[in-house]
PDB file of N, H, CA, C and O in Angstrom:
ATOM      1  N   MET A   1      32.083 -48.141 158.515  1.00  0.00           N
ATOM      2  CA  MET A   1      32.506 -48.519 159.841  1.00  0.00           C
ATOM      3  C   MET A   1      32.112 -47.406 160.804  1.00  0.00           C
ATOM      4  O   MET A   1      32.356 -46.231 160.531  1.00  0.00           O
ATOM      5  N   VAL A   2      31.509 -47.769 161.917  1.00  0.00           N
ATOM      6  H   VAL A   2      31.311 -48.723 162.139  1.00  0.00           H
ATOM      7  CA  VAL A   2      31.101 -46.796 162.921  1.00  0.00           C
ATOM      8  C   VAL A   2      31.833 -47.094 164.202  1.00  0.00           C
ATOM      9  O   VAL A   2      31.774 -48.214 164.710  1.00  0.00           O
ATOM     10  N   LYS A   3      32.525 -46.103 164.732  1.00  0.00           N
ATOM     11  H   LYS A   3      32.574 -45.193 164.320  1.00  0.00           H
ATOM     12  CA  LYS A   3      33.181 -46.228 166.022  1.00  0.00           C
ATOM     13  C   LYS A   3      32.346 -45.462 167.029  1.00  0.00           C
ATOM     14  O   LYS A   3      31.954 -44.325 166.768  1.00  0.00           O
ATOM     15  N   SER A   4      32.071 -46.056 168.161  1.00  0.00           N
ATOM     16  H   SER A   4      32.389 -46.980 168.374  1.00  0.00           H
ATOM     17  CA  SER A   4      31.281 -45.392 169.194  1.00  0.00           C
ATOM     18  C   SER A   4      32.107 -45.248 170.450  1.00  0.00           C
ATOM     19  O   SER A   4      32.847 -46.155 170.832  1.00  0.00           O
ATOM     20  N   ASN A   5      31.976 -44.106 171.084  1.00  0.00           N
ATOM     21  H   ASN A   5      31.375 -43.370 170.773  1.00  0.00           H
ATOM     22  CA  ASN A   5      32.585 -43.898 172.385  1.00  0.00           C
ATOM     23  C   ASN A   5      31.644 -43.030 173.203  1.00  0.00           C
ATOM     24  O   ASN A   5      31.107 -42.043 172.700  1.00  0.00           O
ATOM     25  N   THR A   6      31.445 -43.393 174.452  1.00  0.00           N
ATOM     26  H   THR A   6      31.881 -44.194 174.860  1.00  0.00           H
ATOM     27  CA  THR A   6      30.490 -42.705 175.308  1.00  0.00           C
ATOM     28  C   THR A   6      31.156 -41.500 175.951  1.00  0.00           C
ATOM     29  O   THR A   6      32.343 -41.531 176.275  1.00  0.00           O
ATOM     30  N   ASN A   7      30.371 -40.427 176.133  1.00  0.00           N
ATOM     31  H   ASN A   7      29.406 -40.401 175.870  1.00  0.00           H
ATOM     32  CA  ASN A   7      30.870 -39.269 176.867  1.00  0.00           C
ATOM     33  C   ASN A   7      31.338 -39.707 178.235  1.00  0.00           C
ATOM     34  O   ASN A   7      30.673 -40.527 178.869  1.00  0.00           O
ATOM     35  N   ARG A   8      32.440 -39.201 178.708  1.00  0.00           N
ATOM     36  H   ARG A   8      32.981 -38.536 178.194  1.00  0.00           H
ATOM     37  CA  ARG A   8      32.993 -39.590 180.000  1.00  0.00           C
ATOM     38  C   ARG A   8      32.796 -38.478 181.025  1.00  0.00           C
ATOM     39  O   ARG A   8      33.746 -38.079 181.698  1.00  0.00           O
ATOM     40  N   GLU A   9      31.613 -37.994 181.144  1.00  0.00           N
ATOM     41  H   GLU A   9      30.841 -38.319 180.597  1.00  0.00           H
ATOM     42  CA  GLU A   9      31.297 -36.953 182.122  1.00  0.00           C
ATOM     43  C   GLU A   9      30.747 -37.604 183.381  1.00  0.00           C
ATOM     44  O   GLU A   9      30.448 -38.799 183.383  1.00  0.00           O
ATOM     45  N   SER A  10      30.611 -36.828 184.453  1.00  0.00           N
ATOM     46  H   SER A  10      30.853 -35.858 184.451  1.00  0.00           H
ATOM     47  CA  SER A  10      30.214 -37.378 185.740  1.00  0.00           C
ATOM     48  C   SER A  10      28.794 -37.930 185.745  1.00  0.00           C
ATOM     49  O   SER A  10      28.559 -38.966 186.367  1.00  0.00           O
ATOM     50  N   ASP A  11      27.839 -37.290 185.082  1.00  0.00           N
ATOM     51  H   ASP A  11      28.030 -36.448 184.576  1.00  0.00           H
ATOM     52  CA  ASP A  11      26.460 -37.750 185.094  1.00  0.00           C
ATOM     53  C   ASP A  11      26.174 -38.540 183.828  1.00  0.00           C
ATOM     54  O   ASP A  11      26.073 -37.974 182.739  1.00  0.00           O
ATOM     55  N   MET A  12      26.045 -39.848 183.979  1.00  0.00           N
ATOM     56  H   MET A  12      26.127 -40.308 184.863  1.00  0.00           H
ATOM     57  CA  MET A  12      25.823 -40.701 182.813  1.00  0.00           C
ATOM     58  C   MET A  12      24.394 -41.236 182.769  1.00  0.00           C
ATOM     59  O   MET A  12      24.128 -42.205 182.057  1.00  0.00           O
ATOM     60  N   SER A  13      23.462 -40.626 183.517  1.00  0.00           N
ATOM     61  H   SER A  13      23.678 -39.840 184.096  1.00  0.00           H
ATOM     62  CA  SER A  13      22.105 -41.154 183.591  1.00  0.00           C
ATOM     63  C   SER A  13      21.403 -41.127 182.236  1.00  0.00           C
ATOM     64  O   SER A  13      20.709 -42.086 181.899  1.00  0.00           O
ATOM     65  N   ASN A  14      21.557 -40.082 181.462  1.00  0.00           N
ATOM     66  H   ASN A  14      22.122 -39.303 181.735  1.00  0.00           H
ATOM     67  CA  ASN A  14      20.939 -39.973 180.139  1.00  0.00           C
ATOM     68  C   ASN A  14      22.022 -39.814 179.086  1.00  0.00           C
ATOM     69  O   ASN A  14      21.948 -38.919 178.243  1.00  0.00           O
ATOM     70  N   ALA A  15      23.017 -40.670 179.132  1.00  0.00           N
ATOM     71  H   ALA A  15      23.078 -41.396 179.817  1.00  0.00           H
ATOM     72  CA  ALA A  15      24.172 -40.515 178.254  1.00  0.00           C
ATOM     73  C   ALA A  15      23.793 -40.683 176.789  1.00  0.00           C
ATOM     74  O   ALA A  15      23.089 -41.622 176.420  1.00  0.00           O
ATOM     75  N   VAL A  16      24.264 -39.772 175.973  1.00  0.00           N
ATOM     76  H   VAL A  16      24.837 -39.009 176.273  1.00  0.00           H
ATOM     77  CA  VAL A  16      24.126 -39.858 174.530  1.00  0.00           C
ATOM     78  C   VAL A  16      25.448 -40.388 174.011  1.00  0.00           C
ATOM     79  O   VAL A  16      26.506 -39.878 174.379  1.00  0.00           O
ATOM     80  N   THR A  17      25.403 -41.397 173.168  1.00  0.00           N
ATOM     81  H   THR A  17      24.543 -41.811 172.869  1.00  0.00           H
ATOM     82  CA  THR A  17      26.620 -41.982 172.631  1.00  0.00           C
ATOM     83  C   THR A  17      27.096 -41.169 171.442  1.00  0.00           C
ATOM     84  O   THR A  17      26.353 -40.953 170.485  1.00  0.00           O
ATOM     85  N   ASN A  18      28.334 -40.724 171.509  1.00  0.00           N
ATOM     86  H   ASN A  18      28.938 -40.900 172.287  1.00  0.00           H
ATOM     87  CA  ASN A  18      28.936 -40.018 170.386  1.00  0.00           C
ATOM     88  C   ASN A  18      29.394 -41.052 169.368  1.00  0.00           C
ATOM     89  O   ASN A  18      29.909 -42.108 169.733  1.00  0.00           O
ATOM     90  N   GLU A  19      29.205 -40.745 168.104  1.00  0.00           N
ATOM     91  H   GLU A  19      28.787 -39.886 167.808  1.00  0.00           H
ATOM     92  CA  GLU A  19      29.609 -41.650 167.036  1.00  0.00           C
ATOM     93  C   GLU A  19      30.500 -40.918 166.048  1.00  0.00           C
ATOM     94  O   GLU A  19      30.282 -39.747 165.738  1.00  0.00           O
ATOM     95  N   THR A  20      31.500 -41.625 165.561  1.00  0.00           N
ATOM     96  H   THR A  20      31.677 -42.576 165.812  1.00  0.00           H
ATOM     97  CA  THR A  20      32.329 -41.137 164.467  1.00  0.00           C
ATOM     98  C   THR A  20      32.137 -42.099 163.312  1.00  0.00           C
ATOM     99  O   THR A  20      32.394 -43.295 163.442  1.00  0.00           O
ATOM    100  N   ILE A  21      31.690 -41.585 162.194  1.00  0.00           N
ATOM    101  H   ILE A  21      31.481 -40.613 162.088  1.00  0.00           H
ATOM    102  CA  ILE A  21      31.399 -42.417 161.032  1.00  0.00           C
ATOM    103  C   ILE A  21      32.499 -42.208 159.999  1.00  0.00           C
ATOM    104  O   ILE A  21      32.732 -41.085 159.551  1.00  0.00           O
ATOM    105  N   ASP A  22      33.170 -43.284 159.624  1.00  0.00           N
ATOM    106  H   ASP A  22      32.981 -44.196 159.988  1.00  0.00           H
ATOM    107  CA  ASP A  22      34.219 -43.241 158.611  1.00  0.00           C
ATOM    108  C   ASP A  22      33.556 -43.368 157.251  1.00  0.00           C
ATOM    109  O   ASP A  22      32.943 -44.392 156.951  1.00  0.00           O
ATOM    110  N   MET A  23      33.674 -42.335 156.426  1.00  0.00           N
ATOM    111  H   MET A  23      34.172 -41.503 156.670  1.00  0.00           H
ATOM    112  CA  MET A  23      33.015 -42.326 155.130  1.00  0.00           C
ATOM    113  C   MET A  23      33.774 -43.136 154.075  1.00  0.00           C
ATOM    114  O   MET A  23      33.254 -43.367 152.984  1.00  0.00           O
ATOM    115  N   GLY A  24      34.988 -43.566 154.389  1.00  0.00           N
ATOM    116  H   GLY A  24      35.411 -43.379 155.276  1.00  0.00           H
ATOM    117  CA  GLY A  24      35.738 -44.419 153.472  1.00  0.00           C
ATOM    118  C   GLY A  24      36.559 -43.671 152.444  1.00  0.00           C
ATOM    119  O   GLY A  24      37.273 -44.300 151.662  1.00  0.00           O
ATOM    120  N   ASN A  25      36.483 -42.363 152.417  1.00  0.00           N
ATOM    121  H   ASN A  25      35.902 -41.853 153.051  1.00  0.00           H
ATOM    122  CA  ASN A  25      37.251 -41.574 151.451  1.00  0.00           C
ATOM    123  C   ASN A  25      38.082 -40.516 152.171  1.00  0.00           C
ATOM    124  O   ASN A  25      38.162 -39.367 151.737  1.00  0.00           O
ATOM    125  N   ASN A  26      38.702 -40.930 153.286  1.00  0.00           N
ATOM    126  H   ASN A  26      38.637 -41.863 153.639  1.00  0.00           H
ATOM    127  CA  ASN A  26      39.512 -40.053 154.130  1.00  0.00           C
ATOM    128  C   ASN A  26      38.687 -38.938 154.766  1.00  0.00           C
ATOM    129  O   ASN A  26      39.225 -37.878 155.088  1.00  0.00           O
ATOM    130  N   GLU A  27      37.411 -39.163 154.945  1.00  0.00           N
ATOM    131  H   GLU A  27      36.975 -40.024 154.683  1.00  0.00           H
ATOM    132  CA  GLU A  27      36.535 -38.213 155.631  1.00  0.00           C
ATOM    133  C   GLU A  27      35.841 -38.921 156.777  1.00  0.00           C
ATOM    134  O   GLU A  27      35.513 -40.105 156.695  1.00  0.00           O
ATOM    135  N   ARG A  28      35.622 -38.163 157.860  1.00  0.00           N
ATOM    136  H   ARG A  28      35.888 -37.201 157.927  1.00  0.00           H
ATOM    137  CA  ARG A  28      34.889 -38.685 159.002  1.00  0.00           C
ATOM    138  C   ARG A  28      33.832 -37.670 159.405  1.00  0.00           C
ATOM    139  O   ARG A  28      34.039 -36.462 159.295  1.00  0.00           O
ATOM    140  N   MET A  29      32.686 -38.180 159.876  1.00  0.00           N
ATOM    141  H   MET A  29      32.518 -39.162 159.965  1.00  0.00           H
ATOM    142  CA  MET A  29      31.607 -37.327 160.354  1.00  0.00           C
ATOM    143  C   MET A  29      31.288 -37.751 161.780  1.00  0.00           C
ATOM    144  O   MET A  29      31.332 -38.937 162.104  1.00  0.00           O
ATOM    145  N   SER A  30      30.967 -36.781 162.631  1.00  0.00           N
ATOM    146  H   SER A  30      30.931 -35.817 162.367  1.00  0.00           H
ATOM    147  CA  SER A  30      30.652 -37.077 164.023  1.00  0.00           C
ATOM    148  C   SER A  30      29.248 -36.607 164.350  1.00  0.00           C
ATOM    149  O   SER A  30      28.735 -35.662 163.751  1.00  0.00           O
ATOM    150  N   ARG A  31      28.628 -37.290 165.323  1.00  0.00           N
ATOM    151  H   ARG A  31      29.044 -38.057 165.810  1.00  0.00           H
ATOM    152  CA  ARG A  31      27.333 -36.867 165.831  1.00  0.00           C
ATOM    153  C   ARG A  31      27.263 -37.222 167.301  1.00  0.00           C
ATOM    154  O   ARG A  31      27.837 -38.219 167.739  1.00  0.00           O
ATOM    155  N   GLY A  32      26.551 -36.397 168.065  1.00  0.00           N
ATOM    156  H   GLY A  32      26.085 -35.587 167.709  1.00  0.00           H
ATOM    157  CA  GLY A  32      26.437 -36.619 169.502  1.00  0.00           C
ATOM    158  C   GLY A  32      26.406 -35.288 170.238  1.00  0.00           C
ATOM    159  O   GLY A  32      26.061 -34.254 169.665  1.00  0.00           O
ATOM    160  N   VAL A  33      26.771 -35.327 171.520  1.00  0.00           N
ATOM    161  H   VAL A  33      27.051 -36.167 171.985  1.00  0.00           H
ATOM    162  CA  VAL A  33      26.815 -34.136 172.365  1.00  0.00           C
ATOM    163  C   VAL A  33      28.256 -33.972 172.842  1.00  0.00           C
ATOM    164  O   VAL A  33      28.826 -34.881 173.445  1.00  0.00           O
ATOM    165  N   PHE A  34      28.841 -32.801 172.566  1.00  0.00           N
ATOM    166  H   PHE A  34      28.378 -32.062 172.077  1.00  0.00           H
ATOM    167  CA  PHE A  34      30.249 -32.570 172.838  1.00  0.00           C
ATOM    168  C   PHE A  34      30.449 -31.361 173.750  1.00  0.00           C
ATOM    169  O   PHE A  34      29.839 -30.314 173.535  1.00  0.00           O
ATOM    170  N   ALA A  35      31.303 -31.502 174.771  1.00  0.00           N
ATOM    171  H   ALA A  35      31.799 -32.353 174.946  1.00  0.00           H
ATOM    172  CA  ALA A  35      31.652 -30.392 175.658  1.00  0.00           C
ATOM    173  C   ALA A  35      32.568 -29.430 174.916  1.00  0.00           C
ATOM    174  O   ALA A  35      33.424 -29.854 174.139  1.00  0.00           O
ATOM    175  N   GLN A  36      32.387 -28.127 175.158  1.00  0.00           N
ATOM    176  H   GLN A  36      31.691 -27.783 175.789  1.00  0.00           H
ATOM    177  CA  GLN A  36      33.204 -27.099 174.529  1.00  0.00           C
ATOM    178  C   GLN A  36      34.083 -26.438 175.590  1.00  0.00           C
ATOM    179  O   GLN A  36      33.717 -26.439 176.766  1.00  0.00           O
ATOM    180  N   PRO A  37      35.222 -25.877 175.212  1.00  0.00           N
ATOM    181  CA  PRO A  37      36.132 -25.260 176.186  1.00  0.00           C
ATOM    182  C   PRO A  37      35.521 -24.096 176.973  1.00  0.00           C
ATOM    183  O   PRO A  37      35.950 -23.823 178.095  1.00  0.00           O
ATOM    184  N   ASP A  38      34.532 -23.409 176.405  1.00  0.00           N
ATOM    185  H   ASP A  38      34.184 -23.630 175.494  1.00  0.00           H
ATOM    186  CA  ASP A  38      33.932 -22.262 177.099  1.00  0.00           C
ATOM    187  C   ASP A  38      32.809 -22.659 178.051  1.00  0.00           C
ATOM    188  O   ASP A  38      32.133 -21.789 178.599  1.00  0.00           O
ATOM    189  N   GLY A  39      32.595 -23.981 178.261  1.00  0.00           N
ATOM    190  H   GLY A  39      33.145 -24.688 177.816  1.00  0.00           H
ATOM    191  CA  GLY A  39      31.592 -24.454 179.197  1.00  0.00           C
ATOM    192  C   GLY A  39      30.233 -24.731 178.579  1.00  0.00           C
ATOM    193  O   GLY A  39      29.319 -25.156 179.287  1.00  0.00           O
ATOM    194  N   THR A  40      30.070 -24.505 177.284  1.00  0.00           N
ATOM    195  H   THR A  40      30.812 -24.161 176.710  1.00  0.00           H
ATOM    196  CA  THR A  40      28.812 -24.804 176.615  1.00  0.00           C
ATOM    197  C   THR A  40      28.865 -26.225 176.058  1.00  0.00           C
ATOM    198  O   THR A  40      29.901 -26.887 176.117  1.00  0.00           O
ATOM    199  N   TRP A  41      27.745 -26.682 175.521  1.00  0.00           N
ATOM    200  H   TRP A  41      26.903 -26.144 175.473  1.00  0.00           H
ATOM    201  CA  TRP A  41      27.638 -28.021 174.946  1.00  0.00           C
ATOM    202  C   TRP A  41      27.147 -27.911 173.517  1.00  0.00           C
ATOM    203  O   TRP A  41      26.275 -27.095 173.220  1.00  0.00           O
ATOM    204  N   LEU A  42      27.694 -28.717 172.639  1.00  0.00           N
ATOM    205  H   LEU A  42      28.402 -29.380 172.880  1.00  0.00           H
ATOM    206  CA  LEU A  42      27.311 -28.723 171.237  1.00  0.00           C
ATOM    207  C   LEU A  42      26.560 -30.018 170.932  1.00  0.00           C
ATOM    208  O   LEU A  42      27.115 -31.111 171.045  1.00  0.00           O
ATOM    209  N   ALA A  43      25.284 -29.882 170.542  1.00  0.00           N
ATOM    210  H   ALA A  43      24.833 -28.995 170.450  1.00  0.00           H
ATOM    211  CA  ALA A  43      24.506 -31.025 170.069  1.00  0.00           C
ATOM    212  C   ALA A  43      24.624 -31.034 168.554  1.00  0.00           C
ATOM    213  O   ALA A  43      24.339 -30.035 167.894  1.00  0.00           O
ATOM    214  N   MET A  44      25.049 -32.178 168.002  1.00  0.00           N
ATOM    215  H   MET A  44      25.281 -32.990 168.538  1.00  0.00           H
ATOM    216  CA  MET A  44      25.340 -32.212 166.577  1.00  0.00           C
ATOM    217  C   MET A  44      24.848 -33.516 165.958  1.00  0.00           C
ATOM    218  O   MET A  44      25.186 -34.604 166.425  1.00  0.00           O
ATOM    219  N   THR A  45      24.040 -33.395 164.892  1.00  0.00           N
ATOM    220  H   THR A  45      23.765 -32.512 164.512  1.00  0.00           H
ATOM    221  CA  THR A  45      23.660 -34.538 164.073  1.00  0.00           C
ATOM    222  C   THR A  45      24.387 -34.380 162.743  1.00  0.00           C
ATOM    223  O   THR A  45      25.206 -33.475 162.585  1.00  0.00           O
ATOM    224  N   LEU A  46      24.094 -35.241 161.803  1.00  0.00           N
ATOM    225  H   LEU A  46      23.428 -35.976 161.932  1.00  0.00           H
ATOM    226  CA  LEU A  46      24.763 -35.136 160.507  1.00  0.00           C
ATOM    227  C   LEU A  46      24.295 -33.926 159.715  1.00  0.00           C
ATOM    228  O   LEU A  46      24.999 -33.483 158.807  1.00  0.00           O
ATOM    229  N   THR A  47      23.115 -33.376 160.035  1.00  0.00           N
ATOM    230  H   THR A  47      22.543 -33.737 160.772  1.00  0.00           H
ATOM    231  CA  THR A  47      22.578 -32.248 159.274  1.00  0.00           C
ATOM    232  C   THR A  47      22.312 -31.002 160.106  1.00  0.00           C
ATOM    233  O   THR A  47      21.950 -29.964 159.552  1.00  0.00           O
ATOM    234  N   ARG A  48      22.484 -31.078 161.429  1.00  0.00           N
ATOM    235  H   ARG A  48      22.778 -31.921 161.879  1.00  0.00           H
ATOM    236  CA  ARG A  48      22.109 -29.950 162.272  1.00  0.00           C
ATOM    237  C   ARG A  48      23.021 -29.871 163.489  1.00  0.00           C
ATOM    238  O   ARG A  48      23.461 -30.899 164.003  1.00  0.00           O
ATOM    239  N   SER A  49      23.308 -28.648 163.956  1.00  0.00           N
ATOM    240  H   SER A  49      22.951 -27.813 163.538  1.00  0.00           H
ATOM    241  CA  SER A  49      24.075 -28.471 165.185  1.00  0.00           C
ATOM    242  C   SER A  49      23.645 -27.176 165.869  1.00  0.00           C
ATOM    243  O   SER A  49      23.207 -26.221 165.228  1.00  0.00           O
ATOM    244  N   GLN A  50      23.787 -27.179 167.198  1.00  0.00           N
ATOM    245  H   GLN A  50      24.143 -27.955 167.719  1.00  0.00           H
ATOM    246  CA  GLN A  50      23.414 -26.003 167.975  1.00  0.00           C
ATOM    247  C   GLN A  50      24.128 -26.055 169.315  1.00  0.00           C
ATOM    248  O   GLN A  50      24.326 -27.135 169.872  1.00  0.00           O
ATOM    249  N   PHE A  51      24.520 -24.880 169.843  1.00  0.00           N
ATOM    250  H   PHE A  51      24.359 -24.003 169.391  1.00  0.00           H
ATOM    251  CA  PHE A  51      25.154 -24.776 171.151  1.00  0.00           C
ATOM    252  C   PHE A  51      24.107 -24.597 172.236  1.00  0.00           C
ATOM    253  O   PHE A  51      23.085 -23.944 172.025  1.00  0.00           O
ATOM    254  N   PHE A  52      24.371 -25.186 173.410  1.00  0.00           N
ATOM    255  H   PHE A  52      25.201 -25.716 173.582  1.00  0.00           H
ATOM    256  CA  PHE A  52      23.479 -25.086 174.558  1.00  0.00           C
ATOM    257  C   PHE A  52      24.281 -24.750 175.799  1.00  0.00           C
ATOM    258  O   PHE A  52      25.471 -25.057 175.872  1.00  0.00           O
ATOM    259  N   LYS A  53      23.636 -24.117 176.786  1.00  0.00           N
ATOM    260  H   LYS A  53      22.669 -23.869 176.726  1.00  0.00           H
ATOM    261  CA  LYS A  53      24.301 -23.769 178.035  1.00  0.00           C
ATOM    262  C   LYS A  53      24.478 -24.969 178.946  1.00  0.00           C
ATOM    263  O   LYS A  53      25.419 -25.005 179.739  1.00  0.00           O
ATOM    264  N   THR A  54      23.583 -25.961 178.848  1.00  0.00           N
ATOM    265  H   THR A  54      22.819 -25.931 178.204  1.00  0.00           H
ATOM    266  CA  THR A  54      23.655 -27.132 179.716  1.00  0.00           C
ATOM    267  C   THR A  54      23.723 -28.411 178.895  1.00  0.00           C
ATOM    268  O   THR A  54      23.261 -28.467 177.755  1.00  0.00           O
ATOM    269  N   ARG A  55      24.309 -29.434 179.502  1.00  0.00           N
ATOM    270  H   ARG A  55      24.685 -29.389 180.428  1.00  0.00           H
ATOM    271  CA  ARG A  55      24.386 -30.738 178.843  1.00  0.00           C
ATOM    272  C   ARG A  55      22.992 -31.333 178.681  1.00  0.00           C
ATOM    273  O   ARG A  55      22.676 -31.920 177.646  1.00  0.00           O
ATOM    274  N   LYS A  56      22.166 -31.180 179.702  1.00  0.00           N
ATOM    275  H   LYS A  56      22.422 -30.703 180.543  1.00  0.00           H
ATOM    276  CA  LYS A  56      20.821 -31.736 179.648  1.00  0.00           C
ATOM    277  C   LYS A  56      20.027 -31.151 178.479  1.00  0.00           C
ATOM    278  O   LYS A  56      19.319 -31.883 177.788  1.00  0.00           O
ATOM    279  N   GLY A  57      20.135 -29.849 178.254  1.00  0.00           N
ATOM    280  H   GLY A  57      20.709 -29.254 178.816  1.00  0.00           H
ATOM    281  CA  GLY A  57      19.460 -29.213 177.130  1.00  0.00           C
ATOM    282  C   GLY A  57      19.965 -29.726 175.795  1.00  0.00           C
ATOM    283  O   GLY A  57      19.184 -29.947 174.870  1.00  0.00           O
ATOM    284  N   ALA A  58      21.274 -29.913 175.699  1.00  0.00           N
ATOM    285  H   ALA A  58      21.908 -29.732 176.451  1.00  0.00           H
ATOM    286  CA  ALA A  58      21.860 -30.430 174.464  1.00  0.00           C
ATOM    287  C   ALA A  58      21.413 -31.861 174.209  1.00  0.00           C
ATOM    288  O   ALA A  58      21.111 -32.226 173.072  1.00  0.00           O
ATOM    289  N   GLU A  59      21.370 -32.680 175.268  1.00  0.00           N
ATOM    290  H   GLU A  59      21.615 -32.383 176.191  1.00  0.00           H
ATOM    291  CA  GLU A  59      20.935 -34.066 175.102  1.00  0.00           C
ATOM    292  C   GLU A  59      19.463 -34.137 174.696  1.00  0.00           C
ATOM    293  O   GLU A  59      19.092 -34.947 173.846  1.00  0.00           O
ATOM    294  N   ARG A  60      18.624 -33.292 175.302  1.00  0.00           N
ATOM    295  H   ARG A  60      18.926 -32.635 175.992  1.00  0.00           H
ATOM    296  CA  ARG A  60      17.201 -33.290 174.932  1.00  0.00           C
ATOM    297  C   ARG A  60      17.021 -32.934 173.464  1.00  0.00           C
ATOM    298  O   ARG A  60      16.249 -33.578 172.754  1.00  0.00           O
ATOM    299  N   ALA A  61      17.731 -31.912 173.012  1.00  0.00           N
ATOM    300  H   ALA A  61      18.358 -31.388 173.589  1.00  0.00           H
ATOM    301  CA  ALA A  61      17.621 -31.501 171.611  1.00  0.00           C
ATOM    302  C   ALA A  61      18.132 -32.608 170.686  1.00  0.00           C
ATOM    303  O   ALA A  61      17.505 -32.901 169.668  1.00  0.00           O
ATOM    304  N   PHE A  62      19.258 -33.220 171.030  1.00  0.00           N
ATOM    305  H   PHE A  62      19.767 -32.982 171.857  1.00  0.00           H
ATOM    306  CA  PHE A  62      19.808 -34.290 170.202  1.00  0.00           C
ATOM    307  C   PHE A  62      18.820 -35.447 170.082  1.00  0.00           C
ATOM    308  O   PHE A  62      18.592 -35.963 168.988  1.00  0.00           O
ATOM    309  N   LEU A  63      18.240 -35.849 171.202  1.00  0.00           N
ATOM    310  H   LEU A  63      18.426 -35.429 172.090  1.00  0.00           H
ATOM    311  CA  LEU A  63      17.282 -36.952 171.181  1.00  0.00           C
ATOM    312  C   LEU A  63      16.019 -36.580 170.403  1.00  0.00           C
ATOM    313  O   LEU A  63      15.435 -37.424 169.724  1.00  0.00           O
ATOM    314  N   ARG A  64      15.602 -35.325 170.502  1.00  0.00           N
ATOM    315  H   ARG A  64      16.077 -34.639 171.054  1.00  0.00           H
ATOM    316  CA  ARG A  64      14.428 -34.855 169.742  1.00  0.00           C
ATOM    317  C   ARG A  64      14.731 -34.880 168.243  1.00  0.00           C
ATOM    318  O   ARG A  64      13.891 -35.296 167.445  1.00  0.00           O
ATOM    319  N   TRP A  65      15.921 -34.437 167.865  1.00  0.00           N
ATOM    320  H   TRP A  65      16.603 -34.099 168.513  1.00  0.00           H
ATOM    321  CA  TRP A  65      16.295 -34.393 166.442  1.00  0.00           C
ATOM    322  C   TRP A  65      16.469 -35.774 165.825  1.00  0.00           C
ATOM    323  O   TRP A  65      16.250 -35.949 164.626  1.00  0.00           O
ATOM    324  N   THR A  66      16.862 -36.755 166.633  1.00  0.00           N
ATOM    325  H   THR A  66      17.040 -36.613 167.607  1.00  0.00           H
ATOM    326  CA  THR A  66      17.141 -38.090 166.091  1.00  0.00           C
ATOM    327  C   THR A  66      16.008 -39.069 166.303  1.00  0.00           C
ATOM    328  O   THR A  66      16.124 -40.233 165.920  1.00  0.00           O
ATOM    329  N   ALA A  67      14.912 -38.629 166.905  1.00  0.00           N
ATOM    330  H   ALA A  67      14.817 -37.684 167.217  1.00  0.00           H
ATOM    331  CA  ALA A  67      13.772 -39.536 167.155  1.00  0.00           C
ATOM    332  C   ALA A  67      12.975 -39.797 165.905  1.00  0.00           C
ATOM    333  O   ALA A  67      11.990 -40.535 165.943  1.00  0.00           O
TER     334      ALA A  67
END
């Protein structure tokens, strides 16, 4: 089962959809672009993650990794 919820930030022009995947054994995995409390952005796939200073940079990397 995959639950999807879109980032609710002000600029939705190139929105990346965050996904939470239920593995069925009381585990969940997430992928997408997530805002961090210190103002950075985390781009995360199932096998890779990296912090970025801007949302646009994180979205570009996420789209490059998942293409």
